[in-house]
SEKE-887895 format. One record per residue (C-alpha): x, y, z; residue in one letter. Coordinates in steps of 0.2 Angstrom, whole numbers, plus 5000, padded with zeros to 4 digits. Example, Ala and Ser with C-alpha at 12.3 -4.5 7.8 and 13.67 -1.06 7.14 Angstrom:
506249785039a
506849955036s
***
This chain:
500349634812m
500249754825s
501749814831s
500949864850k
501949764864e
500949644870p
499749624880p
498649654867y
496949704874t
495349644866i
493449724872a
492049634874i
490449774869i
488749734868g
487049764875r
486449644889p
486049464886n
487049444870v
488249334875g
489749444881k
490349334897s
489949164887t
491049224875l
492549314888f
492149124898n
492549024880r
494249144876l
494949124894v
494548924895g
493748964913k
492049014920r
492849174926l
491049284923a
489449234929l
488249184915v
486349194918h
484749224908d
484349364921q
485249514910p
486349644919g
487349504928m
489049594922t
489049774929r
491049794932d
492249754917r
493249604920r
494849554914e
495749394911g
497149314899m
496249254882g
496949114871h
496249084854l
497348924842y
499149034848g
498549184849l
498549274867s
497749434874f
497149514888t
495049504886v
494149634894i
492049574898d
491049744898t
489249774907a
487949764894g
487149944889l
485449974883a
483850094889d
484950234896p
484350304910d
484750444923a
485350324936s
487050344945l
487250154943l
486850154924t
488050304920k
489350224931a
489250074920m
489150164905m
490850254910e
491750094914q
491150014896t
491850154888l
493550164898a
493749974893a
493350054874i
494750164877a
495950044885e
495749934870a
496749884855d
495249774847f
493149784849i
492349624847l
490549704845f
489249554851v
487449554843v
485949424846d
485949324830g
484249274835r
483449424839e
484249534826g
484749714829c
483949834840t
483950024840p
485150004857y
486449894845d
486150044833q
486850164847d
488350064851l
488850064833a
488850244834k
489950254850i
491250114841l
491150234824r
491850384834r
493650274839q
494950234828n
495250044834n
494749894823p
492849824827v
492449644823l
490449624825v
489949454829l
488249384828a
488249264843n
487049114846k
487149064826c
487248864832e
486148754818g
484948864809r
484949004821h
485549184819g
485149234799h
484349374805l
485249444816g
486849414804l
486049524790s
485449644802d
487249664809a
487949704791l
486749854791s
487549924806l
489249994795g
490549924805l
491049794791g
491249614790d
490049494802v
490649344809i
489149204815a
489749124831i
489249034845s
489849074860a
489148934872e
489548784857h
491048854852g
490648874834e
491349014823g
492949024833l
494148964819a
493249114806e
493749224823l
495549174824y
495749214805d
495049394809a
496249434824l
497749344818v
497849494807l
497949604821h
498549494838v
500249444841p
500549244841t
501249134855d
502749114845q
503149294843d
503049334861l
504249184865l
505449254853e
505249424861d
505449344879h
507049254873e
507849404867e
507449514882s
508149384894h
507049464908e
507049364925e
505249294928a
504149414937p
503749384956q
502149274960k
500849384964p
499949384982l
498049324980q
497249454991l
495249434992a
493949565002i
492349485007v
491149545018g
489149585019r
488349695004p
488549865006n
490049885018v
491149965007g
492149824998k
492249914981s
492550094988t
494250024998l
494749944984i
494450094973n
495450204987q
496950064987l
497250054969i
496750264968g
495750254954q
493750224953d
494050064943r
492449974953l
490750024953l
490150104970t
488450134976g
487250164993d
486250024987m
486749844993p
487249724980g
488149844966v
489349694963t
488749544959r
490349444950d
492149434958a
493249554949i
495149534950t
496349664946l
498249684944e
499049794958w
500749834965e
500949904982h
502649944991q
503549854975g
502549684978r
501249634964h
499649594970i
498049514964q
496649604971l
494949534970t
493149624974d
491749504978t
489949504980a
489049544999g
488849395007m
487049385015r
486249245026k
486049095018g
484149095021g
484049275013r
484749214997v
483149154988t
483649244969a
484649114956s
485649264951a
486049314969e
486449124973s
487749124958l
488749254965a
488849204982v
489449024976m
490749134965d
491349244981t
491549054989r
492649004976r
493849164976t
494049134995i
494548954989q
495849014977y
496449164990a
497749165001e
497449315013v
495749375013v
495149535020i
493449525030v
492849695029l
491549755040m
490349905046d
491249985061a
489650035067t
488949875068a
490249745069p
490349565071l
488449535066e
488049335065r
488549355047q
490149435050d
490749275061l
489949175048s
490949235035i
492449255046v
492349055051s
492049025032d
493649105029v
494549005043a
493748825037e
494748875020e
496248905029g
496549065022r
497549195031a
496549325037l
496349505043v
494849615050l
494349775043a
493349895052l
492550005038n
491850165042k
492850215058w
492550385054d
490750375059l
491250285076v
491050415090k
491950315106d
493250225098k
493850165112d
492350085119k
492050005103q
493749945099m
493649855116k
492049775112e
492649705094v
494049635103q
492949545117r
491749485105i
493449405094l
494149325109d
492449245113i
491649195097q
493249175085l
494649085096t
495048965081q
495949145074v
496349215091r
497349365089g
496749415071i
497249585066p
495849695066c
496249855058i
495050025059p
495050105041v
493850245032s
493850185012a
492950325006i
494250455014h
495650335012g
496050315032k
497250185040n
497450105024l
499550075022n
499450005038r
497949875033l
499249805020m
500549795032d
499349675042a
499049585026v
500949545023f
501149515040q
499749385041v
500549305024y
502349285029e
501449185044a
500449095034w
501949025024n
502949005039k
503848835043r
504448805059l
506048695064p
505548515070t
506748525084a
506248695092k
504448625090l
504848475100n
505548585112q
504248705114w
503148545116l
503948485131q
504048665140y
502148675137r
501648485143v
502648545159e
501748695159q
499848595157h
500148405160p
499048305148t
497648215156p
497848035161a
496447895154v
496247735164a
497447795177g
498847825162r
499447995157r
499348025138i
501248045131r
501448165118l
502948115108k
503348215094y
502848365084i
503148395066t
502648535053q
502048435038i
501348585027k
501248795026t
499748875019r
499048875033p
500348795044p
499948615048t
500748485060f
500748305065a
500648255085l
501148095090f
500448025105a
500147875115s
498047855115q
497847995102a
496147955100g
495847995119e
496748165120l
495548315121p
494948455111t
495348575124s
497048505127y
497548525107t
496648695108r
497748735122y
499348705112l
498648765095v
498248945106n
500148925115q
500948885098m
499949055089r
500549145104q
502449075105d
502849095086f
501849245079d
500549165071l
499049275073a
497649275062g
498249115053v
497248955055p
498348825063l
497948625062r
498548485072i
498448285065s
498548185080l
499148015076r
499647855084s
501047745085g
502947755083k
503847915078n
504147895060p
505748025061y
506947915072v
508347825063d
507947665059k
509447545065k
***
């Protein structure tokens, strides 16, 4: 067994469309990586926690490598894959068992033979009677034993386990190491996602934040296709930072591969805690920007706006005033949302951006005392009385917070169904202002009947 401390790292390497992402999803037990018949869906390397019959390890999915050309994107994809090989302790080299080995497989085998880590060749798509051609071809690569698997159907995993168990620590080993170390449980990481239209600089921003060229970038839109999550630490705080594919208008999303990428971005928003909506400062708050912000607010996530390419804006004061004007008119549901001008390519204002992230995260988790809330409600009703219905004024009886993330409140009232939306909006805006809840979606649930919190005799 390897003497390396956990987590042990396994990289999945191969040319496009041999089933690397399907195998990755099988090992992590989730559909994290996008899978599609179109080759080249994976471009950045993606990491996840893999498990196989009592083995635990970090697994890296990589871009498919074939037909090398001179394009910057292809070179960057190759660099990302070579970086994954360098990081890994063990390589799973996947070939297509139905097609057999190609010259590109031979080229990859040459690269793998030049490094010292153990390599295991997997002939994928060998379900049923398929794959005999690829299995015999794979032996000719000169990388040792070959295992026939079907990542899609889960076949051959027992044989894969037998090969890995010689190198990877078992879960029992990890448990014993943890018991001996007596370390405290790590702080739960903050889930931070960066979303926006294509080509606004999301990957460039993340590379600047983490201080390395970890994600592919380019002048053309659509370089990022699936959501990539990275572990990062900022000012002592553990963060899981997720890059996402650019979101275009729904009517322009026609290809099924792009539809999958957009679905992956929406799933990322659902699981995020704080979302940075990145916009192009030279053309901010276009209709699609507003739509993305509304979607994030609808999901109840804490929000920060970032105006990228601020270094290209000539009249900065005028542009910021215009942005604030549009925000006040179009995004009343998150009034007061932090809006930070940044330059991802030059690394400007990034600490201020992260300060805003931590601020809205604290507000998103804030719990307000019931007594203080009801004192506030009484004051606000005195300042702006409720309307009358059929000659009788609607009476607001009681308010209490029923959950956080986002802050949600139950408001008990007589004739609750008659309270106008405009009055509820008034309460939300005043609550956001009075309790410092800028950038956080607030929800008030109107309820009729008796105050359930009054002590019964």
